[in-house]
VMD Tcl script that draws the C-alpha trace (Angstrom):
set ca {
  {-0.72 0.55 23.01}
  {-3.83 2.45 20.66}
  {-3.42 1.67 16.99}
  {-5.57 2.96 14.29}
  {-7.24 0.10 12.92}
  {-7.11 -1.44 9.31}
  {-10.68 -0.32 8.68}
  {-9.64 3.06 9.33}
  {-6.38 2.75 7.24}
  {-8.30 1.17 4.64}
  {-11.18 3.90 4.84}
  {-8.39 6.78 4.49}
  {-6.55 5.23 1.62}
  {-10.03 4.73 -0.51}
  {-11.32 8.42 0.15}
  {-8.02 10.19 0.56}
  {-5.19 8.50 -1.06}
  {-2.68 5.78 -0.50}
  {-0.30 8.86 0.86}
  {-3.30 9.53 4.06}
  {-3.51 5.65 4.91}
  {0.15 5.22 4.87}
  {0.62 8.62 7.18}
  {-1.88 6.79 9.69}
  {0.27 3.29 9.22}
  {3.05 5.26 9.71}
  {1.95 6.58 13.09}
  {0.30 2.97 13.90}
  {4.75 2.27 13.23}
  {5.62 4.93 15.88}
  {3.35 2.86 18.70}
  {5.01 -0.51 18.31}
  {8.08 1.36 18.04}
  {9.38 0.85 14.36}
  {10.03 4.10 13.34}
  {12.50 3.16 10.87}
  {9.94 2.21 8.98}
  {8.07 5.24 8.32}
  {9.95 6.80 5.50}
  {10.04 3.68 3.70}
  {6.34 3.10 4.50}
  {5.79 6.83 3.23}
  {7.76 6.27 -0.33}
  {6.24 3.57 -0.67}
  {2.80 4.60 -0.93}
  {3.96 8.08 -3.28}
  {5.29 5.32 -5.69}
  {2.33 3.03 -5.44}
  {-0.08 6.10 -6.16}
  {2.58 7.34 -9.29}
  {3.13 3.51 -10.51}
  {-0.09 2.11 -10.68}
  {-2.10 5.41 -12.00}
  {0.21 5.42 -14.66}
  {-0.55 1.38 -15.49}
  {-3.98 1.85 -15.01}
  {-4.48 5.40 -16.84}
  {-5.98 3.55 -19.39}
  {-9.11 2.88 -17.41}
  {-12.00 4.92 -19.44}
  {-13.56 6.14 -16.19}
  {-10.57 7.98 -14.72}
  {-12.51 8.49 -10.92}
  {-12.45 4.38 -10.95}
  {-8.68 4.07 -11.90}
  {-7.86 6.13 -8.80}
  {-10.49 4.24 -7.01}
  {-8.60 0.79 -7.80}
  {-5.35 2.52 -6.87}
  {-6.21 3.64 -3.75}
  {-8.22 0.18 -2.50}
  {-5.07 -1.95 -3.83}
  {-2.63 0.38 -2.08}
  {-4.99 0.40 1.21}
  {-5.45 -3.80 1.05}
  {-1.28 -3.56 1.03}
  {-0.81 -1.85 4.00}
  {-3.55 -3.43 6.02}
  {-2.43 -6.86 4.73}
  {1.13 -8.04 3.99}
  {2.91 -4.61 5.26}
  {0.63 -4.69 8.50}
  {1.12 -8.74 9.21}
  {5.08 -7.70 8.21}
  {5.99 -5.10 10.65}
  {3.12 -5.06 13.15}
  {2.66 -8.90 13.57}
  {-1.10 -10.73 12.83}
  {-2.29 -11.41 16.23}
  {-1.04 -7.88 17.95}
  {-3.46 -6.93 20.79}
  {-4.08 -3.00 20.87}
  {-6.97 -0.61 22.20}
  {-8.61 1.47 19.09}
  {-7.42 4.75 18.80}
  {-10.07 7.18 17.45}
  {-10.18 8.35 14.23}
  {-11.70 11.97 14.86}
  {-8.36 13.78 14.67}
  {-7.21 12.51 11.42}
  {-10.68 13.40 9.96}
  {-11.07 16.43 10.90}
  {-7.90 17.21 9.46}
  {-8.58 15.84 6.43}
  {-11.84 17.68 5.77}
  {-9.59 20.95 6.68}
  {-6.94 20.21 4.18}
  {-9.89 19.05 1.71}
  {-11.25 22.22 2.33}
  {-8.40 24.42 2.19}
  {-7.61 22.88 -1.08}
  {-10.66 23.43 -2.38}
  {-10.93 26.55 -1.65}
  {-7.87 27.51 -3.03}
  {-8.99 26.02 -6.35}
  {-12.21 28.38 -5.84}
  {-9.86 31.30 -5.41}
  {-7.92 30.51 -7.97}
  {-10.29 30.23 -10.85}
  {-12.23 33.46 -9.99}
}
mol new
graphics top color blue
foreach p $ca { graphics top sphere $p radius 0.5 }
foreach p [lrange $ca 0 end-1] q [lrange $ca 1 end] { graphics top cylinder $p $q radius 0.2 }
display resetview
């Protein structure tokens, strides 16, 4: 069984959003035969991002509030949610993160390209 590591999920959560980390975690759930939990994981990540950003919106540095939201959301994914649904001591082989990295770069480039095109 090949899974994305906790570190990979955390980095994607911080750099992207908790939603991106949840997508990788959801793939892990599929690998361990717990596909029924994918929807609740994705819903958690969306609710987490929206609700927590509302709570800490008054932080004077907006970038910091986003990073804090994503960091804590990622830590929740790789901590209690991982331990409960996948297990603390599960043995697995590390899955390469290059596919998600390239997808993230392409998606980010497309979004930035659209913003550039709209502003012209």
